[in-house]
N, C-alpha and C positions, 0 to 999 in steps of 0.2 A: 445534452452533453456538448460542451464546447471545449476548444483547446486549452483554455485556462483551467477549467475543472479537471481535465485529463492530466495536465501537468501537476496540479495540486495533489491529486490522488497518487500519481506516479511517484512524485518526490516524497510524499508521506510514507509510501510503501518501500521504496528502494533507494532513496537519496538522490543526489544530483545526477547520477548516471542511470536514470530510471527507465529509459526507453527500451533497451534490450531485455532487461529482466521482466518488464511488463509484457512485452511481446511474447516472451516465453510462457509467462503465466496465462496469457490469453490464447496461446497457441496460434499466433499470427506472425507474419513476417515483420521483422524489426523495421524495415523500410516503410511498411504500412503505418506503424505507430508513429514514425517520424513525420509522415505526411499528415496524419491526423493532428499531431502537435503543431505543425506549421500552418494548419488550416487549408492545406492543399487538397485534402479529401474529407468528405463528411464522415463523422464518427457514427458507425451503425448503432441503432437503438439498443441492441443487445449488449453493448459494451458497458453501459451504465450499471445494469444489474450485476454483471460480472465483477466490475470494480467494487460495487457495494459489498459483495460477498468477500472479496479479498480484504477490503478495509475492515469489515466486522471481524473476520477471522484473525487478522493481525492484532486488532485492538483487544480482542478477547485473550489472546496469548500474552500480550503485554500486561493486561490487568492481572492475569494469573501470576506472571513473573513478579509484578510489583507486590502482590499479596505475599508471595514467598519471601521477598526481601523484607517486607514489614515484619513478618513473623520471625525471621532470622535476627533482625535488629532488636525486636522485643526480647528475644531469648538472650541476646548478648547483654542488653541492659539489665535484665532480671538476674543475670549471673554475676553482675558487678557488685 
């Protein structure tokens, strides 16, 4: 895990202001996440699997939401 991958994952999960929400999700101090992102501190190996879990959980939720939207759109089209 490097700072660029951390930023990519953080932004995908929480948008441009990702550092504090990611710190909360990982239950670490926000300053530590800032140091990881700046390359000032090494990112511990356990962060990668935690990020993967967060990303997969979010992706699954978004897929379910997209499916609901497709069903709603299909129902509207069928009623016209």
